[in-house]
Backbone as ProteinMPNN parsed JSONL, in Angstrom:
{"seq_chain_A": "MEEPATHPPSLQATILATHDPTSAALMSTLPHLTYQIIGAAMRVHRNTPRGLREKHYQRALTLELQTLGVKKRNQTRLDARSLFSRWNLEDCDHRN", "coords_chain_A": {"N_chain_A": [[12.463, -3.506, -17.807], [12.853, -0.308, -16.545], [13.865, 0.596, -13.3], [12.247, 2.861, -11.057], [13.547, 5.939, -9.652], [14.826, 5.855, -6.327], [13.217, 7.164, -3.542], [14.044, 9.062, -0.63], [13.482, 7.699, 2.692], [12.39, 9.666, 4.382], [10.866, 11.299, 2.737], [8.924, 9.504, 1.924], [7.678, 9.051, 4.391], [6.61, 11.572, 4.825], [4.809, 11.724, 2.71], [3.064, 9.597, 3.297], [1.95, 10.585, 5.596], [0.45, 12.641, 4.714], [-2.596, 14.352, 4.572], [-4.219, 15.093, 2.511], [-5.282, 13.417, -0.182], [-4.942, 14.159, -2.83], [-2.752, 15.717, -3.083], [0.096, 17.358, -4.568], [2.634, 16.29, -3.98], [2.036, 13.691, -3.124], [0.763, 12.641, -5.408], [2.834, 12.717, -7.287], [4.65, 10.897, -6.275], [3.298, 8.582, -5.876], [3.224, 6.552, -8.012], [5.842, 5.453, -7.77], [5.868, 4.52, -5.111], [3.8, 2.658, -5.256], [4.953, 0.852, -7.055], [7.054, -0.112, -5.448], [5.601, -1.363, -3.362], [4.09, -3.352, -4.693], [6.202, -4.826, -5.79], [7.431, -5.741, -3.419], [5.378, -7.361, -2.411], [5.274, -9.313, -4.403], [7.815, -10.479, -4.129], [7.562, -11.61, -1.559], [5.521, -13.426, -2.128], [6.836, -15.141, -3.947], [8.877, -16.198, -2.355], [7.914, -17.448, -0.058], [6.565, -20.358, 1.504], [3.727, -22.291, 0.363], [0.465, -22.397, 1.878], [0.69, -21.246, 4.394], [-0.481, -19.437, 7.293], [-2.461, -16.435, 7.157], [-1.392, -14.434, 8.827], [1.345, -14.983, 8.825], [2.165, -14.405, 6.219], [1.567, -11.714, 6.264], [3.382, -10.767, 8.194], [5.787, -11.345, 6.87], [5.538, -9.639, 4.65], [5.483, -7.191, 5.978], [8.116, -7.107, 7.013], [9.544, -7.074, 4.609], [8.689, -4.644, 3.493], [9.698, -2.927, 5.443], [12.445, -3.188, 5.021], [12.649, -1.739, 2.727], [12.143, 0.755, 3.598], [9.565, 1.64, 3.71], [6.857, 2.868, 5.389], [4.152, 1.491, 7.224], [0.831, 0.618, 8.325], [-0.711, -1.917, 10.247], [-3.658, -3.784, 9.589], [-5.583, -1.628, 9.383], [-8.525, 0.191, 9.929], [-10.841, 1.266, 7.52], [-12.991, 3.803, 6.395], [-15.35, 3.206, 4.222], [-17.341, 4.787, 3.129], [-16.361, 7.425, 3.255], [-14.065, 7.155, 1.711], [-15.068, 6.506, -0.795], [-16.783, 8.589, -1.463], [-17.712, 9.888, -3.692], [-19.318, 8.139, -4.997], [-22.501, 6.576, -4.994], [-23.114, 4.438, -2.646], [-25.33, 3.09, -1.733], [-26.707, 2.329, -3.956], [-25.408, 0.13, -4.886], [-25.534, -3.29, -5.579], [-24.891, -5.739, -3.491], [-25.172, -8.429, -3.588], [-24.691, -9.655, -5.973]], "CA_chain_A": [[11.793, -2.322, -17.331], [13.747, 0.494, -15.733], [13.337, 0.872, -11.971], [12.187, 4.287, -10.761], [14.512, 6.423, -8.664], [14.412, 5.625, -4.955], [13.041, 8.36, -2.744], [14.474, 8.837, 0.745], [12.383, 7.345, 3.583], [11.746, 10.842, 4.962], [9.85, 11.737, 1.787], [7.833, 8.544, 2.01], [6.957, 9.314, 5.635], [5.839, 12.794, 4.606], [3.711, 11.406, 1.809], [2.1, 8.757, 3.993], [1.296, 11.395, 6.623], [-0.346, 13.671, 4.05], [-4.033, 14.149, 4.749], [-4.901, 15.392, 1.251], [-4.851, 12.388, -1.131], [-4.701, 14.708, -4.161], [-1.628, 16.651, -3.032], [1.081, 17.181, -5.642], [3.698, 15.397, -3.511], [1.521, 12.322, -3.138], [0.49, 12.211, -6.777], [4.088, 12.521, -8.018], [5.399, 9.782, -5.7], [2.444, 7.406, -5.806], [3.661, 5.44, -8.874], [7.042, 4.827, -7.212], [5.476, 3.794, -3.912], [3.031, 1.513, -5.734], [5.944, -0.07, -7.624], [7.746, -0.743, -4.323], [4.689, -2.236, -2.625], [3.8, -4.53, -5.526], [7.438, -5.608, -5.842], [7.597, -6.415, -2.127], [4.38, -8.426, -2.329], [5.681, -10.386, -5.316], [8.955, -11.183, -3.521], [7.017, -12.448, -0.484], [4.789, -14.512, -2.784], [7.795, -16.099, -4.535], [9.84, -16.754, -1.403], [7.311, -18.094, 1.103], [5.89, -21.6, 1.118], [2.267, -22.277, 0.301], [-0.27, -22.982, 2.992], [0.88, -20.562, 5.669], [-1.601, -18.606, 7.725], [-2.375, -15.059, 6.671], [-0.523, -13.62, 9.685], [2.739, -15.206, 8.445], [2.395, -13.617, 5.007], [1.54, -10.312, 6.68], [4.678, -10.487, 8.842], [6.819, -11.344, 5.826], [5.384, -8.404, 3.878], [5.912, -6.095, 6.857], [9.583, -7.093, 7.034], [10.003, -6.681, 3.271], [8.456, -3.201, 3.354], [10.632, -2.238, 6.341], [13.766, -3.137, 4.383], [12.575, -0.699, 1.694], [11.904, 2.044, 4.235], [8.163, 2.017, 3.544], [6.122, 2.77, 6.645], [2.797, 1.006, 7.025], [0.056, 0.266, 9.511], [-1.36, -3.218, 10.096], [-5.084, -3.952, 9.847], [-6.192, -0.321, 9.611], [-9.926, 0.306, 9.512], [-11.114, 2.319, 6.555], [-14.39, 4.154, 6.24], [-15.612, 3.127, 2.782], [-18.189, 5.906, 2.7], [-15.545, 8.617, 3.01], [-13.149, 6.863, 0.617], [-15.796, 6.464, -2.055], [-17.877, 9.543, -1.281], [-18.221, 10.31, -5.0], [-20.232, 7.126, -5.498], [-23.641, 6.278, -4.142], [-22.945, 3.023, -2.286], [-26.637, 2.461, -1.515], [-27.161, 1.772, -5.23], [-24.634, -1.08, -5.217], [-26.149, -4.548, -5.2], [-23.779, -6.544, -2.965], [-25.501, -9.856, -3.682], [-24.327, -10.193, -7.29]], "C_chain_A": [[12.713, -1.586, -16.374], [13.099, 0.796, -14.387], [13.298, 2.372, -11.734], [13.215, 4.665, -9.699], [13.96, 6.208, -7.266], [14.328, 6.953, -4.218], [13.507, 8.076, -1.328], [13.278, 8.516, 1.64], [11.673, 8.562, 4.167], [10.655, 11.374, 4.039], [8.651, 10.794, 1.826], [7.005, 8.78, 3.268], [6.092, 10.562, 5.498], [4.623, 12.506, 3.739], [2.646, 10.58, 2.521], [1.347, 9.532, 5.064], [0.399, 12.467, 6.016], [-1.832, 13.351, 4.199], [-4.802, 14.378, 3.447], [-4.438, 14.397, 0.192], [-4.582, 12.919, -2.535], [-3.528, 15.681, -4.178], [-0.598, 16.325, -4.117], [2.188, 16.218, -5.231], [3.252, 13.939, -3.568], [1.347, 11.823, -4.565], [1.785, 11.96, -7.561], [4.858, 11.301, -7.523], [4.589, 8.494, -5.676], [2.872, 6.281, -6.748], [4.891, 4.714, -8.327], [6.693, 3.978, -5.988], [4.683, 2.539, -4.285], [3.961, 0.434, -6.288], [6.667, -0.823, -6.501], [6.851, -1.747, -3.611], [4.376, -3.503, -3.424], [5.032, -5.428, -5.632], [7.67, -6.393, -4.565], [6.619, -7.574, -2.0], [4.748, -9.601, -3.233], [6.869, -11.171, -4.752], [8.488, -12.093, -2.388], [6.295, -13.65, -1.091], [5.741, -15.577, -3.329], [8.613, -16.839, -3.488], [9.235, -17.385, -0.163], [6.583, -19.346, 0.643], [4.371, -21.428, 1.103], [1.686, -22.816, 1.596], [-0.043, -22.336, 4.338], [-0.381, -19.796, 6.034], [-1.365, -17.176, 7.265], [-1.415, -14.218, 7.504], [0.956, -13.802, 9.33], [3.095, -14.431, 7.178], [2.44, -12.128, 5.352], [2.861, -9.923, 7.348], [5.798, -10.42, 7.815], [6.744, -10.07, 4.993], [5.805, -7.194, 4.698], [7.431, -5.989, 6.869], [10.142, -6.632, 5.689], [9.824, -5.181, 3.066], [9.392, -2.394, 4.255], [12.024, -2.144, 5.723], [13.808, -2.074, 3.296], [12.377, 0.691, 2.289], [10.484, 2.542, 4.076], [7.446, 1.81, 4.873], [4.701, 2.335, 6.343], [2.14, 0.759, 8.362], [-0.634, -1.064, 9.235], [-2.847, -3.123, 10.406], [-5.771, -2.64, 10.207], [-7.624, -0.314, 9.105], [-10.068, 1.469, 8.548], [-12.614, 2.548, 6.495], [-14.685, 4.226, 4.746], [-16.455, 4.295, 2.297], [-17.373, 7.16, 2.435], [-14.566, 8.384, 1.86], [-13.83, 6.961, -0.737], [-16.982, 7.417, -2.018], [-18.463, 10.017, -2.607], [-19.255, 9.338, -5.55], [-21.37, 6.933, -4.501], [-23.615, 4.788, -3.826], [-24.275, 2.326, -2.031], [-27.161, 1.826, -2.801], [-26.44, 0.48, -5.617], [-25.38, -2.311, -4.713], [-25.029, -5.492, -4.796], [-24.011, -8.035, -3.104], [-25.088, -10.461, -5.015], [-22.865, -10.466, -7.381]], "O_chain_A": [[13.293, -2.201, -15.479], [11.938, 1.2, -14.325], [14.206, 3.089, -12.155], [13.69, 3.815, -8.945], [12.76, 6.362, -7.04], [15.254, 7.762, -4.265], [13.377, 6.944, -0.862], [12.175, 9.001, 1.388], [10.47, 8.502, 4.425], [9.624, 11.852, 4.514], [7.503, 11.235, 1.767], [5.776, 8.72, 3.225], [4.969, 10.6, 5.999], [3.528, 12.998, 4.015], [1.453, 10.838, 2.363], [0.22, 9.174, 5.406], [-0.339, 13.134, 6.741], [-2.262, 12.218, 3.979], [-5.927, 13.9, 3.306], [-3.313, 14.509, -0.294], [-4.037, 12.187, -3.362], [-3.322, 16.391, -5.162], [-0.445, 15.174, -4.526], [2.636, 15.411, -6.046], [4.001, 13.066, -4.006], [1.742, 10.703, -4.886], [1.821, 11.074, -8.414], [5.642, 10.725, -8.277], [5.152, 7.418, -5.474], [2.884, 5.127, -6.319], [4.973, 3.488, -8.413], [7.171, 2.852, -5.85], [4.88, 1.479, -3.691], [3.776, -0.753, -6.02], [6.867, -2.034, -6.594], [7.285, -2.854, -3.293], [4.4, -4.605, -2.875], [4.917, -6.652, -5.57], [8.055, -7.561, -4.605], [6.989, -8.652, -1.533], [4.55, -10.757, -2.859], [6.921, -12.394, -4.884], [8.962, -13.223, -2.266], [6.449, -14.772, -0.61], [5.485, -16.773, -3.19], [9.003, -17.986, -3.705], [9.978, -17.824, 0.716], [6.051, -19.395, -0.466], [3.82, -20.536, 1.749], [2.325, -23.586, 2.313], [-0.544, -22.837, 5.345], [-1.238, -19.542, 5.188], [-0.233, -16.76, 7.019], [-0.698, -13.379, 6.959], [1.745, -12.876, 9.514], [4.185, -13.869, 7.071], [3.246, -11.377, 4.803], [3.391, -8.845, 7.08], [6.657, -9.541, 7.882], [7.775, -9.484, 4.665], [6.421, -6.269, 4.167], [7.975, -4.891, 6.747], [11.115, -5.878, 5.647], [10.709, -4.519, 2.524], [9.829, -1.306, 3.882], [12.707, -1.133, 5.883], [14.879, -1.56, 2.972], [12.436, 1.69, 1.572], [10.212, 3.725, 4.279], [7.433, 0.704, 5.413], [4.111, 2.747, 5.344], [2.802, 0.698, 9.398], [-1.089, -1.311, 8.118], [-3.25, -2.464, 11.365], [-6.462, -2.554, 11.223], [-7.903, -0.758, 7.991], [-9.476, 2.53, 8.748], [-13.403, 1.605, 6.54], [-14.314, 5.194, 4.082], [-16.293, 4.744, 1.162], [-17.66, 7.89, 1.486], [-14.265, 9.314, 1.111], [-13.242, 7.44, -1.707], [-18.067, 7.081, -2.494], [-19.596, 10.498, -2.643], [-19.992, 9.678, -6.476], [-21.189, 7.114, -3.297], [-24.042, 3.969, -4.64], [-24.35, 1.099, -2.101], [-27.965, 0.895, -2.752], [-26.83, -0.185, -6.577], [-25.805, -2.361, -3.558], [-24.297, -5.993, -5.65], [-23.132, -8.829, -2.77], [-25.134, -11.681, -5.167], [-22.385, -10.922, -8.419]]}, "name": "protein", "num_of_chains": 1, "seq": "MEEPATHPPSLQATILATHDPTSAALMSTLPHLTYQIIGAAMRVHRNTPRGLREKHYQRALTLELQTLGVKKRNQTRLDARSLFSRWNLEDCDHRN"}
């Protein structure tokens, strides 16, 4: 599989700072950023021993993403209602 072209970190920072999730810049770069993040997670998975605490895996992933120039925030709270505003969450049965 051919690797996508690497975007400069400044473009990634611009994309991550974008407030409109449907912007053309975000939508055109999202597949590349997704590829980088999944690749980083797979490398951490392959190269770390089993049985570590979650914080150790999180630190390893943070370092891996930093080497790629991907900026991230740790343990960010998300408002599910605003993220999934198109869906009626009250209709979801969380017990199944």
